[in-house]
Structures are given as structure tokens and as C-alpha cells.
C-alpha positions in Angstrom: 0.0 0.0 0.0 1.5 3.4 -0.9 2.2 6.1 1.7 1.1 9.7 1.2 2.3 12.8 3.0 -0.5 15.3 3.2 -0.6 18.9 4.5 -3.7 20.1 6.3 -4.6 23.7 7.1 -7.2 24.3 9.8 -8.8 27.7 10.7 -10.9 28.0 13.8 -13.7 30.6 13.7 -15.6 32.5 16.4 -18.9 32.3 14.6 -21.0 29.7 12.7 -20.8 31.7 9.5 -17.0 31.4 9.7 -16.5 35.1 9.1 -14.4 35.8 12.3 -11.3 33.7 12.8 -9.8 33.1 16.2 -6.3 34.5 16.7 -3.7 31.8 16.4 -2.8 32.2 20.1 -6.4 31.5 21.2 -6.9 28.6 23.7 -8.9 26.8 21.1 -5.7 26.3 19.1 -4.1 24.6 22.1 -6.9 22.1 22.1 -6.6 21.7 18.3 -2.9 21.1 18.4 -3.3 18.4 21.1 -6.2 16.7 19.2 -4.3 16.8 15.8 -1.2 15.4 17.5 -3.2 12.5 19.0 -4.4 11.7 15.5 -0.9 11.5 14.0 -0.5 15.0 12.7 2.7 17.0 13.2 3.3 20.8 13.2 6.7 20.4 11.4 8.2 18.6 8.5 11.6 17.2 7.8 13.5 18.6 4.9 16.1 16.8 2.7 18.9 17.9 5.1 17.0 16.1 7.9 16.1 19.4 9.6 12.7 19.7 11.4 11.1 22.9 10.2 8.0 24.3 12.1 5.0 25.0 10.0 2.9 28.2 10.1 0.1 28.4 12.6 -2.8 26.1 11.8 -0.8 23.9 9.4 0.0 20.2 9.9 1.5 17.3 8.1 0.6 13.6 8.3 1.8 10.4 6.6 -0.9 7.9 5.8 -0.9 4.6 4.0 -3.8 4.4 1.6 -4.8 2.7 -1.7 -4.7 6.1 -3.5 -4.7 9.9 -3.0 -8.4 10.1 -2.7 -8.5 7.6 0.2 -5.5 9.4 1.8 -7.2 12.8 1.6 -10.5 11.4 2.9 -8.8 9.9 5.9 -6.8 13.1 6.6 -9.9 15.2 6.3 -11.8 12.9 8.7 -9.1 13.2 11.3 -8.9 17.0 11.0 -12.6 17.5 11.2 -12.9 15.4 14.3 -10.0 17.3 16.0 -11.4 20.7 14.9 -14.9 19.8 16.2 -13.5 19.1 19.6 -11.5 22.3 19.6 -14.4 24.6 18.7 -17.7 23.2 17.3 -19.1 21.3 14.3 -19.6 24.5 12.3 -16.8 26.9 13.5 -13.8 25.7 11.4 -12.6 25.3 7.9 -10.1 22.7 6.6 -8.0 22.3 3.5 -6.1 19.1 2.7 -3.4 18.9 0.0 -1.3 16.0 -1.2 -1.8 12.8 -3.2 -2.0 14.8 -6.4 -5.1 16.9 -5.5 -6.8 19.1 -3.0 -9.9 18.8 -0.7 -11.7 21.4 1.3 -14.5 21.6 4.0 -16.6 24.6 4.9 -14.5 27.0 2.7 -16.1 30.1 1.4 -17.3 29.9 -2.2 -16.3 32.8 -4.5 -17.4 33.7 -8.0 -14.2 35.4 -9.1 -10.5 35.7 -8.0 -10.5 37.8 -4.8 -7.1 39.2 -5.7 -7.9 40.1 -9.4 
């Protein structure tokens, strides 16, 4: 079974509409970090020189064995959603998982045009 390294970004919000993010030093993030760690996520990655490099706030990596990239992203998403729900609530977070040759999101804002154009 192949192994996949995935990167997951979690943003915790103060409201159900997900318009007001918590600051990264909020106590909810302490809970998130502990919950993500218990599910196999790390807040660092190891580069080619074997250095451990800390990721930006709210970003995590995980190595998962799966049949394919879709299964790996699905498993990573499930772990992140469970951790974020404990840290805040079922509606007050958004998640982005990348790796396995694609991307997957949960509760991200839909846009009709490039917000930076």
C-alpha cells in the first residue's frame, strides 16, 4: 500500500458563519494542536537535510498509508474534522487538505471570481 504525505490547514472561527477567525494564540488552538497530534498530525516537516522545520500556525502534516490519493485525503480530512470539532464546534472551522496529487476542502467560502484580481 502506498504512503502519502499530506498537508492540512485548519482555521478555527468565532462564529457559525465562519467570518471571524480566532487569533492563532487563542486557547482553542491549544486544544486543536493536542487533538491533531493525537491523530498522527505534526506541526513540522523534515527537509532533505533532515532538519525539522516548524509549519505556520494552523498547518499540519501527516503520513498515511492508503490505496490512492483520494483515500488518503479522505482519511486526513476525517481526522482533521474530528479534531477541529472538539477544539471549537461542528460549524466553526474550515479545513484544506493537499497532497496525493489533488486538494480537498471543507466549509471553505465559495467565490465567483478571483478575490485578488
